[in-house]
KEMAR-603823 format. One record per residue (C-alpha): residue number from 0; y, x, z. Coordinates in steps of 0.1 Angstrom, whole numbers. Each point is the difference from the previous one (the first is absolute). Layout:
N
<NUM, <Y, X, Z>> ...
END
This chain:
615
<0, <-344, 668, 591>> <1, <-30, -4, -22>> <2, <-9, -33, 17>> <3, <35, -13, -5>> <4, <0, 10, -37>> <5, <-34, -18, -4>> <6, <15, -32, 16>> <7, <30, 0, -24>> <8, <-22, 5, -30>> <9, <-22, -29, 12>> <10, <31, -22, 4>> <11, <12, 8, -35>> <12, <-34, -8, -15>> <13, <-2, -33, 19>> <14, <35, -10, -14>> <15, <-11, 10, -35>> <16, <-32, -20, 3>> <17, <20, -30, 13>> <18, <24, 3, -30>> <19, <-28, 3, -25>> <20, <-18, -29, 16>> <21, <32, -21, -2>> <22, <5, 9, -36>> <23, <-36, -9, -8>> <24, <4, -33, 18>> <25, <32, -8, -19>> <26, <-17, 8, -33>> <27, <-30, -20, 9>> <28, <22, -29, 10>> <29, <19, 2, -32>> <30, <-32, 1, -20>> <31, <-13, -30, 18>> <32, <33, -18, -7>> <33, <-1, 8, -37>> <34, <-37, -10, -3>> <35, <2, -32, 20>> <36, <35, -14, -6>> <37, <14, 16, -32>> <38, <-31, 5, -21>> <39, <9, -28, -24>> <40, <36, 11, -6>> <41, <-7, 37, -4>> <42, <-33, -5, -17>> <43, <18, -20, -26>> <44, <27, 26, -5>> <45, <-26, 27, -3>> <46, <-18, -20, -26>> <47, <32, -5, -19>> <48, <4, 37, -3>> <49, <-30, -1, -23>> <50, <0, -36, -12>> <51, <32, -13, -17>> <52, <6, -37, -4>> <53, <18, -5, -34>> <54, <17, -34, -3>> <55, <-7, -19, -32>> <56, <28, -23, -11>> <57, <-9, -34, -15>> <58, <14, -10, -34>> <59, <28, -24, 6>> <60, <-6, -34, -16>> <61, <12, -6, -36>> <62, <24, -29, -9>> <63, <-4, -23, -30>> <64, <23, -27, -14>> <65, <-11, -36, -8>> <66, <-12, 11, -34>> <67, <-24, 26, 14>> <68, <23, 30, -10>> <69, <-2, 28, 25>> <70, <37, 7, 10>> <71, <-5, 24, 29>> <72, <-26, 28, -4>> <73, <-7, 32, 19>> <74, <1, 36, -12>> <75, <-15, 31, 17>> <76, <24, 21, 22>> <77, <-6, 32, 19>> <78, <12, 3, 36>> <79, <1, 34, 18>> <80, <-14, -1, 36>> <81, <0, 25, 29>> <82, <-26, 1, 28>> <83, <21, 10, 30>> <84, <-29, 16, 19>> <85, <-9, 23, -30>> <86, <34, 7, -15>> <87, <13, 35, 1>> <88, <37, -5, 10>> <89, <8, 34, -17>> <90, <-5, -17, -33>> <91, <27, -26, 6>> <92, <25, 17, -22>> <93, <-24, 4, -29>> <94, <-9, -37, 2>> <95, <36, -10, 1>> <96, <8, 21, -31>> <97, <-29, -14, -20>> <98, <8, -36, 9>> <99, <38, 4, -1>> <100, <3, -13, 35>> <101, <19, 12, 31>> <102, <-20, 18, 26>> <103, <17, -22, 27>> <104, <-14, -31, -17>> <105, <-35, 14, -2>> <106, <0, 11, 36>> <107, <13, -34, 11>> <108, <-28, -18, -20>> <109, <-27, 22, 15>> <110, <14, -5, 36>> <111, <1, -37, -6>> <112, <-36, 0, -13>> <113, <-12, 20, 30>> <114, <12, -28, 23>> <115, <-28, -21, -14>> <116, <-27, 27, -6>> <117, <-1, 38, -6>> <118, <-32, -6, -20>> <119, <14, -27, -25>> <120, <16, 10, -33>> <121, <38, -5, -1>> <122, <15, -10, -33>> <123, <28, 24, -9>> <124, <10, -10, -36>> <125, <-11, -28, -23>> <126, <-3, -1, -38>> <127, <1, 38, -5>> <128, <1, 12, -36>> <129, <-26, 21, -19>> <130, <18, 33, 7>> <131, <1, -5, 37>> <132, <-37, -11, 0>> <133, <-10, 31, -20>> <134, <18, 24, 24>> <135, <-18, -15, 30>> <136, <-33, 2, -17>> <137, <5, 37, -9>> <138, <9, 8, 36>> <139, <-26, -22, 17>> <140, <-16, 30, 18>> <141, <33, 11, 15>> <142, <10, -35, 12>> <143, <-24, -12, 27>> <144, <6, -36, 10>> <145, <19, -8, -32>> <146, <-17, -25, -24>> <147, <9, -29, -22>> <148, <-12, -36, -3>> <149, <-2, -22, -31>> <150, <19, -32, 6>> <151, <13, -27, -22>> <152, <36, -11, -7>> <153, <13, -31, -16>> <154, <4, -2, -38>> <155, <20, -29, -16>> <156, <-15, -9, -33>> <157, <23, -26, -15>> <158, <36, 1, -11>> <159, <9, -25, 27>> <160, <12, 16, 32>> <161, <-3, -30, 24>> <162, <11, 25, 27>> <163, <11, -25, 26>> <164, <-31, -22, -2>> <165, <-26, 27, -4>> <166, <16, 23, 26>> <167, <-8, 36, 7>> <168, <-22, 22, 21>> <169, <12, 30, 21>> <170, <-13, 23, 27>> <171, <-4, -17, 33>> <172, <26, 7, 27>> <173, <-6, 7, 37>> <174, <13, -35, 9>> <175, <-24, -16, -25>> <176, <-29, 20, 14>> <177, <8, -13, 35>> <178, <4, -36, -13>> <179, <-30, -1, -23>> <180, <-23, 24, 18>> <181, <-37, -2, -8>> <182, <-10, 19, -31>> <183, <34, 14, -7>> <184, <8, 36, 6>> <185, <28, 25, -9>> <186, <3, 4, -38>> <187, <-15, -33, -10>> <188, <16, -21, -27>> <189, <10, -36, 9>> <190, <14, -29, -19>> <191, <36, -3, 11>> <192, <15, -30, -20>> <193, <-8, -28, -23>> <194, <-37, -8, -8>> <195, <-10, 36, 9>> <196, <12, -7, 36>> <197, <-10, -37, 2>> <198, <-36, 7, -11>> <199, <-3, 35, 15>> <200, <-31, -7, 21>> <201, <-19, -12, -32>> <202, <13, 25, -25>> <203, <-5, 31, 22>> <204, <-38, -1, 5>> <205, <-17, 20, 27>> <206, <-2, 38, 4>> <207, <-32, 20, -3>> <208, <-11, 34, 13>> <209, <-19, 29, -13>> <210, <-17, 24, 24>> <211, <-1, 36, -13>> <212, <-10, 34, 15>> <213, <25, 28, 0>> <214, <-1, 37, 5>> <215, <19, 21, 24>> <216, <30, 0, -24>> <217, <0, -37, -1>> <218, <-12, -3, -36>> <219, <-24, -28, -9>> <220, <-34, 13, -8>> <221, <-20, -32, -4>> <222, <-7, -35, 13>> <223, <-13, -7, 34>> <224, <-35, -14, 3>> <225, <0, -8, -37>> <226, <28, -25, 4>> <227, <-21, -24, 22>> <228, <29, -4, 25>> <229, <27, -5, -27>> <230, <19, -33, 0>> <231, <9, -14, -34>> <232, <36, -11, -5>> <233, <4, -37, -8>> <234, <25, -6, -29>> <235, <28, -25, 4>> <236, <-2, -35, -14>> <237, <16, -7, -34>> <238, <28, -26, -2>> <239, <2, -27, -27>> <240, <36, -12, -3>> <241, <14, -33, -13>> <242, <26, 20, -19>> <243, <4, 4, -37>> <244, <11, 36, -6>> <245, <10, -7, -35>> <246, <25, -26, 13>> <247, <10, 24, 28>> <248, <9, 28, -24>> <249, <19, -24, -23>> <250, <20, -14, 29>> <251, <8, 35, 12>> <252, <13, 9, -34>> <253, <23, -31, 0>> <254, <14, 10, 34>> <255, <6, 37, -9>> <256, <36, 9, 8>> <257, <5, -30, 22>> <258, <-2, -7, 37>> <259, <-21, -30, 10>> <260, <-35, -15, 0>> <261, <-25, -20, -20>> <262, <-29, -18, 17>> <263, <-25, -21, -20>> <264, <-28, -20, 16>> <265, <-29, -20, -13>> <266, <8, -35, 12>> <267, <-37, -10, 1>> <268, <-8, 24, 29>> <269, <30, 20, 10>> <270, <-12, 33, -15>> <271, <27, 25, -8>> <272, <2, 6, -38>> <273, <28, 25, 2>> <274, <24, 13, 26>> <275, <29, 22, -10>> <276, <26, 16, 22>> <277, <26, 19, -19>> <278, <8, 28, 2>> <279, <-34, 13, 10>> <280, <-16, 34, 3>> <281, <-29, 20, -14>> <282, <-31, -3, 22>> <283, <-15, 32, -14>> <284, <27, 19, 20>> <285, <-19, -11, 31>> <286, <-36, 5, -12>> <287, <0, 37, 7>> <288, <25, 20, 21>> <289, <35, -15, 0>> <290, <27, 27, 0>> <291, <24, -6, 29>> <292, <30, 1, -23>> <293, <-14, -29, -21>> <294, <-7, -21, 31>> <295, <35, 7, 13>> <296, <15, -9, -34>> <297, <-18, -34, -1>> <298, <11, -9, 35>> <299, <36, 9, -6>> <300, <2, -16, -35>> <301, <27, -27, 0>> <302, <-22, -21, -23>> <303, <-26, -2, 27>> <304, <-31, 4, -21>> <305, <-24, -2, 30>> <306, <14, -34, 10>> <307, <-22, -29, -11>> <308, <25, -25, -14>> <309, <-27, -25, -8>> <310, <-10, -6, 36>> <311, <28, 15, 23>> <312, <32, -11, -17>> <313, <18, -29, 17>> <314, <26, -16, -23>> <315, <14, -35, -4>> <316, <-20, -16, -29>> <317, <29, -20, -15>> <318, <-7, -30, -20>> <319, <-38, 8, -3>> <320, <-2, -16, 35>> <321, <14, -34, -11>> <322, <-35, -15, -5>> <323, <-7, 5, 37>> <324, <30, -23, 8>> <325, <-11, -25, -27>> <326, <-35, -2, 15>> <327, <14, -5, 35>> <328, <24, -27, -11>> <329, <-27, -19, -19>> <330, <-27, 3, 27>> <331, <23, -11, 28>> <332, <13, -30, -21>> <333, <36, 11, 2>> <334, <4, -6, -38>> <335, <-19, -11, -30>> <336, <-3, 21, -32>> <337, <26, -24, -16>> <338, <27, 7, 27>> <339, <30, 12, -19>> <340, <30, 22, 7>> <341, <31, 4, -21>> <342, <7, 37, -5>> <343, <36, 9, -7>> <344, <-6, 38, 4>> <345, <6, 1, 38>> <346, <-7, -17, 33>> <347, <24, -3, 29>> <348, <-12, -2, 36>> <349, <28, -2, 25>> <350, <25, 27, -10>> <351, <-26, 22, -18>> <352, <-8, -2, -37>> <353, <-35, 9, -13>> <354, <1, 9, -37>> <355, <-24, -5, -30>> <356, <-1, 20, -32>> <357, <3, -31, -22>> <358, <11, -36, -1>> <359, <-33, -19, -3>> <360, <11, -36, 2>> <361, <-24, -26, 14>> <362, <-33, 17, 8>> <363, <-33, -12, 17>> <364, <-26, 23, 15>> <365, <-17, 10, -33>> <366, <32, 9, -17>> <367, <13, 18, 31>> <368, <-31, 23, 0>> <369, <2, 4, -38>> <370, <36, 10, 0>> <371, <1, 15, 35>> <372, <29, -23, 12>> <373, <13, 14, 32>> <374, <21, -30, 9>> <375, <-31, -22, 0>> <376, <-18, 22, 24>> <377, <30, 5, 23>> <378, <0, -37, 6>> <379, <-38, -3, 1>> <380, <-1, 26, 28>> <381, <24, -20, 21>> <382, <-21, -32, -5>> <383, <-33, 18, 7>> <384, <9, 21, 31>> <385, <-7, 35, 11>> <386, <-32, -4, 19>> <387, <-17, -22, -27>> <388, <9, 26, -26>> <389, <-13, 28, 23>> <390, <-32, -19, 6>> <391, <-10, -2, -36>> <392, <13, 35, -6>> <393, <-25, 12, 26>> <394, <-28, -22, -16>> <395, <7, 19, -32>> <396, <-5, 33, 18>> <397, <35, 12, 8>> <398, <11, 15, 33>> <399, <-35, 14, 5>> <400, <-24, 27, -12>> <401, <-21, -9, -30>> <402, <-29, 21, 13>> <403, <-4, 21, -31>> <404, <-26, 27, 4>> <405, <23, 30, -4>> <406, <13, -5, 36>> <407, <36, 8, -9>> <408, <23, -30, -2>> <409, <31, -17, 14>> <410, <-2, -36, 13>> <411, <35, -7, -13>> <412, <23, -24, 18>> <413, <0, -38, -2>> <414, <29, -15, 21>> <415, <-5, -30, 22>> <416, <21, -17, 26>> <417, <-15, 21, 28>> <418, <7, 32, -20>> <419, <36, -10, -7>> <420, <6, -8, 36>> <421, <-14, 34, 10>> <422, <22, 18, -25>> <423, <32, -19, 2>> <424, <-3, -21, 32>> <425, <-4, -38, 0>> <426, <38, -4, -8>> <427, <4, 31, -22>> <428, <-13, -16, -32>> <429, <6, -33, -17>> <430, <-12, -21, -30>> <431, <21, 22, -21>> <432, <-28, 26, 1>> <433, <-25, -23, -17>> <434, <13, -2, -36>> <435, <-5, 37, -5>> <436, <-36, -2, 13>> <437, <-6, -29, -23>> <438, <4, 24, -30>> <439, <-19, 29, 15>> <440, <29, 19, 15>> <441, <12, 7, 35>> <442, <-24, 12, 27>> <443, <-31, -6, -21>> <444, <-20, 31, -10>> <445, <-32, 2, -20>> <446, <-23, 26, -16>> <447, <-11, 0, -37>> <448, <-36, -4, 12>> <449, <9, -32, 19>> <450, <18, -13, -30>> <451, <-31, 7, -22>> <452, <-21, -19, 25>> <453, <25, -28, -2>> <454, <-3, -1, -37>> <455, <-38, 0, 4>> <456, <2, -31, 22>> <457, <23, -18, -25>> <458, <-24, 9, -28>> <459, <-32, -13, 16>> <460, <15, -32, 15>> <461, <-1, 10, 36>> <462, <-28, 25, 7>> <463, <12, 31, 20>> <464, <-24, 29, -5>> <465, <4, 32, 21>> <466, <13, 27, -25>> <467, <-25, 28, -3>> <468, <-5, 30, -23>> <469, <-37, 7, 7>> <470, <-26, -23, -14>> <471, <-29, 17, 19>> <472, <-23, 30, 1>> <473, <-15, 11, -33>> <474, <-37, 11, 2>> <475, <-7, 33, -17>> <476, <-36, -10, -8>> <477, <8, -29, -23>> <478, <38, -4, -1>> <479, <0, -34, 16>> <480, <27, -9, 26>> <481, <-6, -13, 35>> <482, <31, -21, 3>> <483, <21, -3, 31>> <484, <12, -33, 15>> <485, <37, -7, 4>> <486, <18, -29, 16>> <487, <12, -31, -19>> <488, <17, -32, 11>> <489, <13, -32, -16>> <490, <36, -11, 5>> <491, <6, -36, 10>> <492, <23, -8, -29>> <493, <-5, -30, -23>> <494, <-10, 5, -36>> <495, <31, -19, -13>> <496, <22, 25, 19>> <497, <-18, 30, -17>> <498, <3, -18, -33>> <499, <38, -3, 3>> <500, <7, 36, 10>> <501, <-25, 14, -26>> <502, <16, -21, -28>> <503, <35, 12, 10>> <504, <-13, 36, -2>> <505, <-16, -7, -34>> <506, <33, -13, -13>> <507, <19, 30, 14>> <508, <-19, 22, -25>> <509, <-11, -23, -28>> <510, <30, -23, -6>> <511, <34, 8, -13>> <512, <25, 7, 27>> <513, <-26, 12, 25>> <514, <9, 32, 18>> <515, <-34, 17, -6>> <516, <-2, -2, -38>> <517, <-5, 38, -4>> <518, <-34, -4, 17>> <519, <-14, -20, -29>> <520, <-33, 9, -15>> <521, <-9, -11, -36>> <522, <-29, -24, 1>> <523, <-1, -3, 39>> <524, <20, -24, 22>> <525, <16, 19, 29>> <526, <15, -13, 32>> <527, <25, 20, 20>> <528, <32, 2, 19>> <529, <28, 26, -1>> <530, <21, 12, 29>> <531, <31, 22, 5>> <532, <3, 12, 36>> <533, <34, 10, 12>> <534, <1, 36, 14>> <535, <29, 10, 23>> <536, <-7, 37, -8>> <537, <2, -1, -37>> <538, <-10, -20, -32>> <539, <-22, -30, 5>> <540, <-38, 1, -1>> <541, <-19, -17, -28>> <542, <-31, -21, 8>> <543, <-26, -20, -19>> <544, <-31, -19, 12>> <545, <-24, -18, -23>> <546, <-35, -6, -14>> <547, <-19, -6, -32>> <548, <-16, -18, -18>> <549, <17, -31, 15>> <550, <-32, -22, -2>> <551, <-25, 26, 10>> <552, <18, 28, 19>> <553, <-16, 35, -3>> <554, <29, 21, 13>> <555, <27, -6, 26>> <556, <28, 26, 1>> <557, <32, 11, 17>> <558, <24, 25, -14>> <559, <29, 16, 20>> <560, <25, 23, -16>> <561, <25, 14, 24>> <562, <37, 1, -8>> <563, <-6, -13, -35>> <564, <19, -33, 0>> <565, <-13, -33, -13>> <566, <-37, -8, 5>> <567, <-2, -18, -34>> <568, <13, 31, -18>> <569, <-19, 28, 17>> <570, <-30, -13, 20>> <571, <-12, -28, -22>> <572, <-6, 22, -31>> <573, <-21, 24, 21>> <574, <-21, -29, 14>> <575, <-5, -15, -35>> <576, <-12, 32, -15>> <577, <-24, 7, 29>> <578, <-15, -35, -2>> <579, <-3, 3, -38>> <580, <-18, 34, 4>> <581, <-24, -14, 25>> <582, <-8, -32, -19>> <583, <-2, 14, -35>> <584, <-13, 35, 9>> <585, <12, 33, -14>> <586, <-10, -8, -36>> <587, <15, -35, -1>> <588, <-33, -19, 4>> <589, <-2, -37, -1>> <590, <13, -16, 32>> <591, <-23, -19, 23>> <592, <-5, -37, -8>> <593, <21, -25, 19>> <594, <-17, -22, 26>> <595, <3, -37, 4>> <596, <36, -6, 13>> <597, <5, -9, 36>> <598, <19, -32, 10>> <599, <35, -1, -16>> <600, <33, -12, 13>> <601, <13, -35, -8>> <602, <16, -10, -33>> <603, <32, -7, 18>> <604, <2, 35, 13>> <605, <-8, 15, -34>> <606, <29, -16, -18>> <607, <27, 23, 15>> <608, <20, 14, -30>> <609, <4, 38, -2>> <610, <33, 15, 10>> <611, <16, 34, 6>> <612, <-18, 22, 25>> <613, <10, 23, 29>> <614, <-13, 19, 30>> 
END
């Protein structure tokens, strides 16, 4: 029995030794695995327990107008962050009460941040007030992993809003992170519209990083290796705009209480002087934290303040488009400027009657533009043809994007034979569609920006410059601007053709009976054209396009006032006041001297007597 007992004890010991040996081998294998295969990963995590990388946000680039006035600045803002690895979840309720947030929201933010890294701070709330900051500071010892960062938020200096062209910034979304990638992480602010979005990569700058040592509670106790490993943030570039924010504020005041748009360009280079979309919104609402109820209210507002009417609206331009037809007819040789039509107040084509507002009598091209004679242009469209009209319309920039640098525009619609065949079928439309197109109605659709560019080309005798709001990047060292290059092209239209249509526009404003008389400026010759676009959904839309001074244009402008009625009564006065404000300045300074006049029209064409106007 004793021998049998000894054998059992021996067997048990052997099993125990085997088990201990196996455990030892497993631990040894795991140690080998950690040291050889996971040393970098776990070493880094271990190091991060004592060394914290604190991101340093760059200062977003400032924005200046053409006069060197800073129009978009930055102000400091405090953002609360939570380090998921160090945060005590039992403090969740306390943090929620201090920051007036829901615990579910905070928990979701932390979980979202952990998907990227447990050791990177997660931004919980931006733009906290002094009371919230004070409470966090007082309870710092009780809140491991809770900290705050000093960031910047946009501050708008001038009375002008310019909300649709400047655009706004907001916290980056998950979809944007996936699309942009790179340096963007959860909680970053990104330009989301207008120039803020179009020039995001330049305005944003590059993040920096500060390495700090922390204690067991996660509190920063000092820099790591005297800051030798720190990476300095690179501030964003400053933008120098072509815009005049004095003119911008003035134009906004004229459009207050109206729906519509004003776009003014420098005809010498295509620079945007002003761009108004009314109604607009206050950009400062987006500079910090936008309350959800305000965002919902803006999106549900029937006036659509977030919609950029200057670049996205697509309305028929009415009689402002008549110069396109005049150019097409003259350039294709279908008529001469002396070709005359007898206007009896209407024009019959088959069994359809096309009306005019007035009886103009015998008119040639100059007087037809001056008095906006519909009957003349009904017949001129039939003589010219759809595709010839569409060709010169496209040359003038219609039916395509202008390429403006806010990356938010509608190409409009310029009908051609191919388009009409697609829409109605080859036998579904007839010549009876053409008269309406000849006076800027029908399927034609344009944006105010396209119309301002059209006025620019008329002003400078055929040079099309890509509209742009940014002149270049402004150096902080000396204030000089490194200009950007934008495209230009020359239209193949003869100088006599430009002379005819420009003179007709001058007469429309400056001579008795012209439809644009309310755009006159004392001491300056103005050229322009009014338009009243029919609207099947309500009152007509009022248009005006023009430029000034006539002999040396410094400003080209388009004004659209929705549902206002006649362009000569509602859009022309706004355009005249804007041009006067820009040329004379806010204090009524002396206007710029006139240049040597360009080639004029013939004496025969200039002898047309004034007569009653119309649109």
